[in-house]
N, CA and C of each residue as an Amber inpcrd file, in Angstrom:
protein
   330
 120.4900000  98.1590000  85.4210000 120.6870000  98.9090000  86.8840000
 121.0790000  97.8420000  88.0110000 120.3710000  97.4060000  88.7560000
 120.5200000  96.6810000  89.9470000 120.1330000  95.1200000  89.8310000
 119.4000000  94.6910000  88.8390000 118.9590000  93.3390000  88.7500000
 118.3320000  93.3650000  87.1640000 117.8460000  91.7890000  87.0490000
 117.4120000  91.6730000  85.7400000 115.8210000  90.9260000  86.0880000
 114.8890000  91.7370000  86.3890000 113.5310000  91.2880000  86.5160000
 113.3560000  90.1640000  87.5100000 112.4020000  89.2090000  87.2030000
 111.7720000  88.4750000  88.0800000 112.8920000  87.3030000  88.6700000
 114.0090000  86.8590000  87.9840000 115.1100000  86.0970000  88.0780000
 115.6650000  86.7970000  89.3640000 116.0350000  87.9290000  89.3980000
 116.6560000  88.5810000  90.1890000 115.7370000  88.8450000  91.4530000
 114.4520000  89.0990000  91.4950000 113.5220000  89.0450000  92.4810000
 113.6100000  87.6250000  93.2570000 113.6200000  86.6280000  92.5620000
 113.8900000  85.3490000  93.1660000 114.7330000  85.4000000  93.9320000
 116.2300000  85.4940000  93.4180000 117.1370000  85.3740000  94.3010000
 117.1130000  86.4140000  95.4670000 116.6990000  87.5760000  95.2410000
 116.4880000  88.4100000  96.3710000 115.7590000  87.7300000  97.3860000
 114.7600000  87.3420000  97.2260000 113.5030000  86.5590000  97.9350000
 114.3000000  85.3920000  98.8550000 115.2570000  84.6000000  98.0960000
 116.0730000  83.5810000  98.6910000 116.9630000  84.1940000  99.6460000
 117.6240000  85.2660000  99.5620000 118.5670000  85.9300000 100.4940000
 117.9150000  86.5620000 101.3930000 116.6800000  87.0480000 101.2100000
 115.9500000  87.7270000 102.4170000 115.3690000  86.7050000 103.2580000
 115.2110000  85.4140000 102.8290000 114.4900000  84.3500000 103.6700000
 115.6930000  83.7260000 104.6410000 116.6480000  83.6360000 103.9160000
 117.9030000  83.1990000 104.9060000 118.4260000  84.0230000 105.9370000
 118.3080000  85.5060000 105.4590000 118.6780000  86.4680000 106.3650000
 117.5780000  86.7280000 107.4450000 116.6050000  86.6210000 107.3440000
 115.5530000  86.6620000 108.2030000 114.9920000  85.4940000 109.3440000
 115.8040000  84.5720000 108.6350000 115.4830000  83.0700000 109.4840000
 116.9510000  82.7710000 110.0460000 118.1120000  83.5410000 110.0000000
 119.3910000  83.5270000 110.3280000 119.4630000  83.7250000 111.8140000
 120.7560000  83.8000000 112.2990000 121.2530000  84.0590000 113.6800000
 121.1670000  85.3960000 113.9300000 121.1810000  85.8200000 115.2410000
 121.1120000  87.0130000 115.9530000 119.8250000  87.5460000 116.1660000
 119.7630000  88.6950000 116.6550000 118.6380000  89.4960000 117.1460000
 117.8130000  89.9120000 115.9410000 116.5800000  90.0780000 116.1370000
 115.3920000  90.4910000 115.1180000 116.1290000  92.2400000 114.5070000
 116.6140000  92.8390000 115.5460000 116.9400000  93.9620000 115.0810000
 118.3890000  93.8460000 114.0980000 119.2110000  92.9020000 114.2370000
 120.4550000  92.4100000 113.5570000 119.8390000  92.0230000 112.0330000
 118.8610000  91.1450000 111.9530000 118.3730000  90.3210000 110.9140000
 117.7840000  91.5740000 110.0140000 116.9020000  92.3270000 110.6930000
 116.1760000  93.3050000 109.8850000 117.0600000  94.2390000 109.1920000
 118.1690000  94.7940000 110.1820000 119.0690000  95.5050000 109.8080000
 119.6560000  94.9530000 108.3560000 120.4470000  93.6350000 108.4450000
 120.9100000  93.0570000 107.2120000 120.0950000  92.9770000 106.0690000
 118.6610000  92.7430000 106.3570000 117.6380000  92.7000000 105.2250000
 117.6750000  94.0720000 104.5340000 117.7430000  95.0450000 105.1770000
 117.6420000  96.6010000 104.9660000 118.8720000  96.7720000 103.8990000
 120.0680000  96.3470000 104.3560000 121.3780000  96.4110000 103.5680000
 121.3230000  95.6530000 102.3110000 120.6830000  94.6220000 102.5160000
 120.5570000  93.6830000 101.3350000 119.6920000  94.4190000 100.2370000
 118.6710000  94.8140000 100.5010000 117.5850000  95.5210000  99.8200000
 118.2750000  96.7840000  99.1040000 119.1530000  97.5680000  99.9250000
 119.7100000  98.5710000  99.2740000 120.8120000  98.0530000  98.0100000
 121.5880000  97.0720000  98.7170000 122.6790000  96.6320000  97.7350000
 122.0620000  96.0300000  96.4390000 121.2300000  95.3290000  96.6280000
 120.3600000  94.4650000  95.3290000 119.6040000  95.4440000  94.4620000
 118.8370000  96.3900000  95.0380000 117.9340000  97.3760000  94.4350000
 118.0860000  98.6500000  94.2960000 118.8690000  99.1840000  95.4450000
 119.1710000 100.4830000  95.4520000 118.1400000 101.2590000  96.1670000
 117.2460000 100.6560000  97.0520000 116.2000000 101.2640000  97.8530000
 116.5730000 101.0810000  99.3230000 116.6520000 102.1650000 100.1280000
 116.9060000 102.3680000 101.4090000 115.5460000 102.2780000 101.9840000
 115.3990000 101.3080000 103.0890000 114.3480000 101.0750000 104.0020000
 114.7360000 100.9810000 105.3820000 113.4870000 101.3340000 106.2860000
 113.4290000 101.0890000 107.5380000 112.3460000 100.0670000 107.6740000
 112.7730000  99.0300000 108.8760000 111.7050000  98.2910000 109.2460000
 111.0670000  98.8490000 110.4920000 109.6680000  98.6710000 110.8630000
 108.9790000  99.3180000 111.6330000 108.2410000  98.4420000 112.6070000
 107.9030000  98.8630000 113.8690000 106.7830000  97.7720000 114.6910000
 105.4710000  98.9860000 114.4540000 104.5290000  98.5120000 114.0600000
 103.2570000  99.1460000 114.0750000 102.2580000  98.9440000 115.5480000
 102.1100000  99.9570000 116.1200000 101.6080000  99.9480000 117.2690000
 100.3110000 100.9110000 116.9610000  99.1630000 100.3230000 116.7430000
  98.0360000 101.4400000 116.5140000  98.3440000 101.9940000 115.0570000
  98.3240000 103.5130000 115.1390000  98.8300000 104.2120000 114.1140000
 100.1180000 104.4020000 114.0150000 100.8430000 104.4050000 115.2550000
 102.3240000 104.7620000 115.4240000 103.2170000 103.6720000 114.5780000
 104.1810000 104.1420000 113.8570000 105.3600000 103.2140000 113.1240000
 106.6120000 103.7760000 113.9420000 107.0040000 102.7820000 114.5920000
 108.1960000 102.9730000 115.5310000 109.3890000 102.0540000 114.8650000
 110.7400000 102.8850000 114.5200000 111.7700000 102.3560000 113.7660000
 112.2430000 101.3020000 114.7120000 112.4610000 100.0630000 113.8370000
 113.2770000  98.7780000 114.5350000 114.7240000  98.9700000 113.9740000
 114.6840000  98.6050000 112.7790000 116.2150000  98.8610000 112.2640000
 116.2870000  99.1530000 110.7780000 117.0780000  99.3440000 110.0150000
 117.1020000  99.8100000 108.6360000 118.3970000 100.4090000 108.2680000
 118.2770000 100.9840000 106.9920000 119.4350000 101.5090000 106.2580000
 119.5320000 103.0530000 106.6860000 120.9860000 103.2150000 107.0900000
 121.0490000 104.7290000 107.3510000 120.8990000 105.8590000 106.6150000
 120.7170000 105.4920000 105.1610000 120.6980000 106.2390000 104.2780000
 119.2750000 106.8440000 103.9940000 118.0180000 106.2050000 104.5150000
 116.9730000 106.5900000 104.4170000 116.6360000 107.8570000 104.9180000
 116.6650000 109.1400000 104.3060000 116.5000000 110.4460000 105.2840000
 115.0160000 110.5640000 105.0280000 114.4030000 110.4040000 103.7520000
 112.9990000 110.8790000 103.5420000 112.1070000 109.6590000 103.0680000
 111.6200000 108.8710000 103.9920000 110.6510000 107.8620000 103.4280000
 109.5440000 108.4530000 102.5650000 109.2320000 107.7060000 101.2930000
 108.4230000 108.2170000 100.5390000 107.3420000 107.1280000 100.3860000
 107.3070000 105.8440000 100.8670000 106.4250000 104.7870000 100.8280000
 106.2720000 104.1270000 102.3000000 104.9510000 103.8820000 102.5280000
 104.7230000 103.1560000 104.0010000 104.1810000 101.7920000 103.6340000
 104.7820000 101.0370000 103.7700000 104.3700000  99.6350000 103.1250000
 103.9360000  98.7130000 104.3770000 102.6330000  98.3370000 104.6050000
 102.2320000  97.1340000 105.5230000 102.9600000  95.6600000 105.0650000
 103.8560000  95.1480000 106.0440000 104.0180000  93.6090000 105.9090000
 103.5190000  92.7450000 106.4670000 102.7520000  93.0940000 107.6960000
 102.0930000  92.1040000 108.5780000 101.2520000  93.0700000 109.5890000
 100.3000000  92.3780000 110.3690000  99.5380000  93.3950000 111.0810000
 100.5130000  94.3730000 112.0830000 101.6280000  93.6820000 112.4210000
 102.4800000  94.5900000 113.5750000 103.9710000  94.9590000 113.0550000
 104.2980000  94.6550000 111.5870000 105.3520000  95.3440000 111.0470000
 105.0520000  95.8900000 109.9650000 106.0520000  96.7280000 109.3550000
 105.7290000  97.7290000 108.2150000 107.1630000  98.0740000 107.8990000
 107.4100000  98.5560000 106.8680000 108.4090000  99.1790000 106.1550000
 108.4650000 100.5140000 105.3060000 109.2190000 101.4230000 105.6770000
 109.2910000 102.6240000 105.0820000 110.4240000 102.3480000 104.2490000
 110.0690000 103.1900000 102.9850000 111.1610000 102.9460000 101.7540000
 111.2030000 104.2810000 101.0320000 112.5080000 104.5940000 100.7270000
 112.8520000 105.7760000  99.9770000 112.4210000 105.6040000  98.3080000
 113.1000000 106.3070000  97.4430000 112.7290000 106.2950000  96.2870000
 112.5340000 104.7780000  95.5620000 111.6640000 104.6130000  94.9190000
 111.5990000 103.2480000  94.0630000 111.5090000 103.3220000  92.6990000
 112.7910000 103.3020000  91.7840000 112.7490000 103.7660000  90.4870000
 111.6730000 102.8620000  89.5080000 111.0980000 103.2640000  88.7580000
 109.9560000 102.8180000  88.0450000 110.5560000 101.5180000  87.0420000
 111.8670000 101.6460000  86.7860000 112.2980000 100.2100000  86.1800000
 112.6810000  99.0590000  86.9560000 112.4920000  99.2980000  88.3460000
 112.6320000  98.1330000  89.2650000 111.2560000  97.8830000  90.0020000
 110.0480000  98.6650000  89.5600000 108.8330000  98.4040000  90.4100000
 108.0790000  96.7340000  90.2870000 108.1690000  96.3460000  89.0470000
 107.8850000  94.9410000  89.1480000 108.5970000  93.9370000  90.0650000
 109.8450000  94.2460000  90.0140000 110.7180000  93.4720000  90.8330000
 110.3740000  93.6720000  92.2360000 110.6450000  94.9730000  92.5780000
 110.1970000  95.2850000  93.9690000 108.8780000  94.9510000  94.5190000
 107.7210000  95.0490000  93.7680000 106.6420000  94.2800000  94.2980000
 106.6630000  92.8970000  94.8090000 107.1630000  92.3340000  93.8970000
 107.5930000  90.6980000  94.2700000 108.2550000  90.6280000  95.4000000
 109.2000000  91.3320000  95.6500000 109.9800000  91.4490000  96.9360000
 109.2900000  91.8550000  98.0490000 108.3980000  92.7560000  97.8420000
 107.6410000  93.1580000  98.9340000 106.7560000  91.6550000  99.5520000
 106.0100000  91.0740000  98.2160000 105.1560000  90.1170000  98.5310000
 105.9780000  88.9310000  99.3370000 107.3580000  88.8210000  98.9610000
 108.1170000  87.8900000  99.8000000 108.4170000  88.3190000 101.2320000
 108.4760000  89.5450000 101.3380000 108.8430000  90.0420000 102.9120000
 107.3760000  89.8550000 103.5940000 106.3440000  90.2320000 102.9220000
 104.9190000  89.5290000 103.6930000 104.9310000  88.2690000 104.1370000
 105.1620000  87.1600000 103.1620000 105.1430000  86.1890000 103.3660000
 106.3960000  85.7900000 104.5680000 107.4640000  86.1190000 104.6170000
 108.2870000  85.8800000 105.6140000 108.1410000  86.4790000 106.9450000
 107.4950000  87.6650000 106.8710000 107.1290000  88.2450000 108.3200000
 105.8430000  87.5020000 108.8430000 104.9960000  87.0350000 107.8980000
 103.8750000  86.2290000 109.0250000 104.2960000  84.7790000 109.0990000
 105.4240000  84.2190000 108.5210000 105.7310000  82.8010000 108.7300000
 106.9920000  82.8220000 109.6750000 107.4450000  83.8100000 110.3300000
 108.7610000  83.9600000 111.1780000 108.3480000  84.3190000 112.4450000
 109.3770000  84.7600000 113.2070000 109.1860000  85.1550000 114.5230000
 108.8690000  86.6420000 114.6110000 108.5690000  87.4320000 113.5300000
 108.8200000  88.8370000 113.3730000 107.2040000  89.3510000 114.0290000
 106.2950000  88.3520000 114.1650000 105.1130000  88.6560000 114.6870000
 103.9190000  89.0800000 113.6140000 103.3400000  88.2060000 113.1950000
 102.1410000  88.4220000 112.1130000 101.0680000  89.1790000 112.6030000
């Protein structure tokens, strides 16, 4: 389908690190990360700011119509995701851990 296991997760993580630490505004970098996740894994996501119990959209994939998953990435950042096919679940979980590390070690506010 979209990748081949953990080798693909590693390359996606490297691409995400480059994207999130790259040039441009936070909104642009998160939007680029959302597009990368959709292109490489086929999962539409929105990145959000978490304020108390409220999740406010920052940037994401325009194709995410119905979020099925709410994933905490850091105390102030989260991600809403669409369908995650079972065949990519191990790869997806590795990428989520990579995003958690990136969110707490960059300017995105841990």
